[in-house]
Backbone as ProteinMPNN parsed JSONL, in Angstrom:
{"seq_chain_A": "XXXXXXXXXXXXXXXXXXXXXXXXXXXXXXXXXXXXXXXXXXXXXXXXXXXXXXXXXXXXXXXXXXXXXXXXXXXXXXXXXXXXXXXXXXXXXXXXXXXXXXXXXX", "coords_chain_A": {"N_chain_A": [[34.866, 24.306, 8.59], [34.273, 22.062, 10.571], [31.766, 21.772, 10.814], [31.161, 20.189, 8.184], [33.062, 18.049, 8.022], [32.438, 15.259, 7.514], [31.893, 15.073, 4.88], [34.311, 16.468, 4.073], [36.332, 14.364, 4.443], [34.867, 12.178, 2.732], [35.25, 12.883, 0.201], [37.724, 13.784, 0.248], [38.664, 11.21, 0.108], [37.092, 9.561, -2.028], [37.972, 11.457, -4.016], [41.14, 11.146, -3.981], [41.919, 8.915, -2.769], [42.135, 8.255, -0.112], [42.075, 7.87, 3.053], [41.975, 9.524, 5.955], [41.377, 9.783, 8.033], [43.375, 7.598, 8.659], [45.998, 9.262, 8.311], [46.847, 10.497, 9.996], [49.566, 12.517, 10.41], [50.073, 13.784, 8.285], [50.697, 16.852, 6.854], [49.888, 20.027, 7.762], [49.576, 21.961, 5.57], [49.692, 19.951, 3.161], [47.182, 18.994, 3.453], [45.195, 21.108, 3.47], [46.032, 22.118, 0.678], [44.656, 19.16, -1.015], [42.301, 19.615, 0.261], [41.634, 21.811, -1.466], [41.731, 21.268, -3.61], [39.99, 19.593, -3.987], [37.259, 18.353, -6.49], [34.019, 19.229, -8.286], [32.904, 16.702, -8.602], [32.549, 15.361, -5.948], [31.343, 14.401, -2.779], [31.567, 17.389, -1.192], [32.629, 18.735, -3.185], [30.01, 18.84, -4.851], [28.06, 20.03, -2.722], [29.47, 22.813, -1.988], [29.303, 23.69, -4.576], [26.052, 24.069, -4.21], [25.85, 25.699, -2.395], [27.348, 28.022, -3.216], [26.231, 28.718, -5.757], [24.197, 31.657, -7.474], [22.867, 32.266, -9.415], [19.554, 33.122, -10.403], [17.596, 31.834, -11.733], [18.716, 29.291, -11.604], [18.575, 28.67, -8.846], [15.934, 28.337, -8.412], [15.279, 26.538, -9.983], [15.967, 24.201, -8.467], [16.54, 21.229, -6.41], [13.801, 19.582, -3.527], [15.527, 19.157, -1.789], [18.166, 20.232, -2.219], [17.404, 22.777, -2.257], [17.074, 22.939, -0.08], [20.108, 22.443, 1.155], [20.891, 24.508, 0.087], [19.651, 27.057, 1.488], [20.084, 26.527, 4.337], [22.79, 26.951, 4.394], [22.948, 29.969, 3.47], [21.783, 30.745, 5.874], [22.733, 29.93, 7.65], [24.994, 31.714, 7.87], [24.393, 34.328, 7.833], [23.495, 34.022, 10.43], [25.951, 33.786, 11.538], [26.974, 36.564, 11.046], [25.589, 38.007, 12.265], [26.407, 37.64, 14.954], [28.655, 39.024, 15.017], [29.097, 41.948, 15.512], [30.466, 44.386, 14.685], [31.779, 43.862, 12.457], [28.566, 43.775, 11.103], [27.936, 46.376, 11.221], [30.189, 47.252, 9.905], [29.282, 46.727, 7.504], [26.406, 47.218, 7.045], [27.025, 50.306, 6.759], [28.473, 50.406, 4.864], [26.53, 49.71, 3.373], [24.43, 51.296, 3.279], [25.865, 53.53, 2.132], [26.652, 52.945, -0.065], [23.47, 53.06, -1.142], [23.203, 55.939, -0.419], [24.936, 56.846, -2.535], [23.369, 55.993, -5.201], [20.57, 57.026, -4.809], [21.814, 59.607, -5.297], [22.33, 61.101, -2.594], [24.726, 60.912, -1.376]], "CA_chain_A": [[35.288, 23.142, 8.793], [33.774, 21.23, 11.626], [30.561, 20.936, 10.069], [31.539, 19.511, 6.61], [34.064, 17.249, 8.064], [32.254, 14.229, 7.131], [31.808, 15.614, 3.157], [35.373, 16.066, 3.797], [36.664, 12.608, 4.614], [34.138, 11.349, 2.233], [35.46, 13.728, -1.011], [39.052, 12.915, -0.201], [38.398, 9.154, -0.027], [36.708, 9.37, -3.638], [39.085, 11.79, -5.392], [42.084, 10.564, -3.995], [41.63, 7.215, -2.243], [42.845, 9.082, 0.984], [41.578, 7.593, 4.169], [42.026, 10.816, 5.971], [41.707, 9.055, 9.47], [44.82, 6.368, 8.656], [47.018, 9.629, 8.096], [47.5, 11.406, 11.26], [50.587, 12.427, 10.567], [49.828, 14.485, 6.918], [51.004, 18.331, 7.007], [48.83, 20.525, 7.738], [49.882, 22.428, 4.024], [49.352, 19.54, 2.395], [45.967, 18.392, 3.7], [44.766, 22.573, 2.272], [46.469, 21.686, -0.622], [43.873, 18.361, -1.658], [40.833, 19.77, -0.002], [41.527, 22.922, -2.057], [41.312, 20.899, -5.128], [38.342, 18.692, -4.703], [36.254, 18.66, -8.049], [32.422, 18.862, -8.15], [31.539, 15.478, -7.982], [32.86, 14.872, -5.055], [30.057, 15.134, -1.87], [32.397, 18.231, -1.035], [32.074, 19.869, -4.484], [28.442, 19.484, -4.765], [27.49, 20.84, -1.526], [29.633, 24.129, -2.129], [27.92, 24.363, -5.762], [24.611, 24.259, -4.179], [26.215, 27.159, -1.733], [28.059, 29.203, -3.857], [25.037, 29.114, -6.935], [24.502, 32.854, -7.611], [21.627, 32.438, -10.775], [18.168, 32.34, -9.448], [16.962, 30.561, -12.277], [19.109, 27.72, -11.007], [18.078, 28.239, -7.918], [14.635, 28.015, -8.588], [15.002, 24.891, -10.088], [16.796, 23.27, -7.106], [15.174, 19.999, -6.016], [13.794, 20.358, -2.061], [17.206, 18.651, -1.043], [19.211, 21.322, -3.024], [16.974, 24.061, -1.933], [17.433, 23.044, 1.969], [21.285, 22.759, 1.745], [21.436, 26.685, -0.121], [18.903, 27.692, 2.777], [20.49, 26.237, 5.497], [24.337, 27.998, 4.432], [22.481, 31.103, 3.644], [21.089, 30.988, 7.208], [24.566, 29.963, 8.969], [26.467, 32.498, 6.883], [23.544, 35.297, 8.19], [24.107, 33.745, 11.895], [27.595, 34.506, 11.659], [26.564, 37.824, 10.808], [25.209, 38.856, 13.718], [27.209, 37.018, 16.195], [30.19, 40.227, 15.027], [28.508, 43.492, 15.541], [31.375, 44.868, 14.016], [31.522, 43.423, 10.954], [27.478, 44.474, 10.413], [27.781, 47.762, 11.197], [30.634, 47.843, 8.894], [28.602, 46.111, 6.514], [25.164, 48.175, 7.004], [27.855, 51.69, 6.797], [28.931, 50.421, 3.354], [25.461, 49.651, 2.449], [24.344, 52.967, 3.529], [26.912, 54.783, 1.279], [25.964, 52.535, -1.465], [22.139, 53.577, -1.198], [23.028, 57.096, -0.943], [25.26, 57.143, -4.436], [22.178, 55.488, -5.846], [19.735, 58.222, -4.942], [22.097, 61.236, -5.176], [22.826, 61.406, -0.991], [26.153, 61.363, -1.539]], "C_chain_A": [[34.819, 21.686, 9.508], [32.514, 20.459, 11.332], [30.384, 19.778, 8.994], [32.624, 18.565, 6.528], [33.895, 15.653, 7.443], [32.608, 14.333, 5.478], [33.385, 15.17, 2.825], [36.727, 14.764, 3.26], [36.111, 11.812, 3.498], [34.612, 11.924, 0.8], [37.062, 13.332, -0.965], [39.258, 11.4, -0.136], [38.121, 8.919, -1.89], [37.289, 9.659, -4.473], [40.357, 11.571, -5.424], [42.747, 9.419, -3.132], [42.691, 7.35, -0.546], [42.077, 8.398, 1.86], [42.225, 8.582, 5.219], [42.618, 10.593, 7.654], [43.16, 8.351, 9.854], [46.464, 7.489, 8.008], [47.052, 11.428, 9.011], [48.908, 12.489, 11.326], [50.705, 13.633, 8.684], [49.825, 16.083, 7.293], [49.895, 19.118, 6.313], [48.102, 21.376, 5.914], [49.067, 21.395, 2.715], [47.617, 18.841, 2.411], [44.831, 19.857, 3.066], [44.926, 22.104, 1.135], [45.26, 20.644, -1.466], [42.753, 18.795, -1.042], [40.459, 20.932, -1.11], [41.215, 22.466, -3.343], [39.902, 19.991, -5.494], [37.822, 18.875, -5.863], [34.968, 18.61, -7.451], [32.009, 17.997, -7.749], [32.162, 14.796, -6.996], [31.885, 15.099, -3.915], [30.621, 16.683, -1.497], [31.639, 19.127, -2.002], [30.913, 20.058, -4.781], [27.818, 20.054, -3.763], [27.923, 22.146, -2.32], [29.365, 24.759, -3.362], [27.245, 24.249, -5.474], [24.922, 25.464, -3.509], [26.493, 28.08, -2.386], [27.037, 29.28, -5.117], [24.174, 30.81, -6.669], [23.159, 33.55, -8.581], [20.184, 32.187, -9.935], [17.23, 32.159, -10.414], [17.521, 29.039, -11.96], [18.477, 27.127, -10.286], [16.375, 28.051, -7.925], [14.336, 26.915, -9.019], [15.703, 23.585, -9.414], [15.931, 22.123, -6.873], [14.994, 19.966, -4.127], [15.433, 19.7, -1.72], [18.688, 19.354, -1.354], [18.874, 22.239, -2.314], [17.413, 24.274, 0.02], [18.664, 22.812, 2.091], [21.394, 24.299, 1.463], [20.787, 27.387, 1.176], [19.914, 27.719, 3.893], [21.817, 27.154, 5.631], [23.548, 29.596, 4.105], [22.036, 31.481, 5.113], [22.584, 30.664, 8.285], [25.488, 31.381, 8.285], [25.861, 33.738, 7.821], [23.772, 35.473, 9.623], [25.109, 34.736, 11.97], [27.534, 35.908, 11.912], [26.845, 38.945, 11.82], [25.652, 38.61, 15.133], [29.164, 38.289, 16.182], [29.709, 41.491, 14.275], [28.868, 44.271, 14.651], [31.56, 44.945, 12.775], [30.212, 43.911, 10.395], [27.717, 45.364, 10.374], [28.968, 48.211, 10.268], [29.975, 48.003, 7.716], [27.351, 47.586, 5.924], [26.064, 49.061, 6.726], [27.484, 51.476, 5.245], [27.717, 50.423, 2.522], [24.685, 50.996, 2.295], [24.887, 53.863, 2.651], [26.381, 54.613, 0.068], [24.539, 53.221, -2.196], [22.199, 55.474, -1.462], [24.218, 57.979, -2.272], [24.379, 56.897, -5.344], [21.635, 56.812, -6.126], [20.083, 59.218, -4.863], [22.4, 61.353, -3.632], [23.827, 61.323, -0.75], [27.506, 60.882, -2.5]], "O_chain_A": [[34.983, 20.547, 9.072], [32.202, 19.274, 11.451], [29.666, 18.778, 9.012], [33.136, 18.209, 5.467], [34.822, 14.966, 7.016], [33.525, 13.692, 4.966], [33.824, 14.315, 2.056], [37.497, 14.494, 2.338], [36.725, 10.789, 3.194], [34.189, 11.119, -0.03], [37.616, 12.717, -1.876], [40.247, 10.738, -0.45], [38.798, 8.294, -2.705], [37.485, 9.002, -5.495], [40.965, 11.673, -6.49], [43.945, 9.201, -2.953], [43.63, 6.672, -0.128], [40.991, 8.224, 1.306], [43.411, 8.264, 5.308], [43.631, 10.96, 8.249], [43.836, 8.459, 10.877], [47.508, 7.045, 7.531], [47.181, 12.633, 8.796], [49.132, 13.165, 12.331], [51.805, 14.043, 8.314], [48.93, 16.503, 8.027], [49.306, 19.094, 5.233], [47.0, 21.4, 5.365], [48.301, 21.717, 1.807], [47.061, 18.311, 1.448], [43.855, 19.636, 2.348], [43.964, 21.645, 0.519], [44.839, 21.121, -2.52], [41.788, 18.434, -1.715], [39.33, 21.05, -1.585], [40.532, 23.124, -4.128], [39.187, 19.774, -6.472], [38.114, 19.995, -6.281], [34.74, 18.093, -6.358], [31.123, 17.909, -6.899], [32.341, 13.588, -7.157], [31.434, 16.24, -4.016], [29.614, 17.387, -1.576], [30.653, 19.857, -1.893], [30.509, 21.198, -5.01], [26.823, 20.699, -4.093], [27.155, 22.644, -3.143], [29.202, 25.974, -3.476], [26.625, 24.106, -6.528], [24.314, 26.443, -3.941], [25.877, 29.128, -2.195], [27.195, 30.413, -5.571], [23.584, 30.986, -5.603], [22.652, 34.672, -8.573], [19.883, 31.323, -9.112], [16.046, 32.286, -10.103], [16.925, 27.966, -12.052], [17.948, 26.016, -10.337], [15.898, 27.37, -7.016], [13.36, 26.261, -8.652], [15.873, 22.421, -9.779], [14.727, 22.114, -7.132], [15.965, 20.294, -3.445], [16.319, 20.465, -1.338], [19.824, 19.132, -0.933], [19.744, 22.756, -1.613], [17.778, 25.125, 0.83], [18.919, 22.871, 3.293], [21.819, 25.148, 2.247], [21.43, 28.222, 1.812], [20.475, 28.737, 4.298], [22.023, 27.906, 6.584], [23.906, 30.407, 4.959], [21.98, 32.68, 5.386], [23.105, 31.146, 9.291], [26.665, 31.68, 8.49], [26.679, 34.239, 8.592], [24.115, 36.537, 10.141], [25.164, 35.923, 12.288], [28.017, 36.397, 12.933], [27.558, 39.91, 12.096], [25.342, 39.211, 16.161], [30.183, 38.316, 16.871], [29.813, 41.911, 13.122], [28.105, 44.85, 13.877], [31.513, 45.96, 12.081], [30.309, 44.474, 9.305], [27.872, 45.685, 9.196], [28.93, 49.356, 9.816], [29.974, 49.005, 7.001], [27.37, 48.424, 5.023], [26.372, 48.498, 5.676], [26.622, 52.043, 4.574], [27.639, 50.888, 1.385], [24.432, 51.571, 1.237], [24.349, 54.951, 2.442], [25.862, 55.426, -0.697], [24.448, 53.718, -3.319], [21.566, 56.136, -2.285], [24.271, 59.135, -2.692], [24.477, 57.53, -6.395], [21.891, 57.559, -7.069], [19.305, 60.091, -4.477], [23.182, 62.303, -3.68], [24.089, 61.728, 0.382], [28.58, 61.475, -2.396]]}, "name": "protein", "num_of_chains": 1, "seq": "XXXXXXXXXXXXXXXXXXXXXXXXXXXXXXXXXXXXXXXXXXXXXXXXXXXXXXXXXXXXXXXXXXXXXXXXXXXXXXXXXXXXXXXXXXXXXXXXXXXXXXXXXX"}
């Protein structure tokens, strides 16, 4: 969330007209509800749309900026997995089991 804070601020301002720095007393639950309801046409919404894209044809058609956003996000996600060896180990075991099932080894 820290990395996307400026996008959150801009998105809340655009969609709801709320200047979050002026609402220091906003309950956390309300903040989460507002952020969760942000539409794709907000700064955060457009970035999240790029980050979440799965269609290879769409990704191939990304502009240079969209590709940078997409690749930066994927790298950040991969780096986070490397910082949690137990989670990485669980995911690798799951992948090994899936491969074994696919190729008749389990």
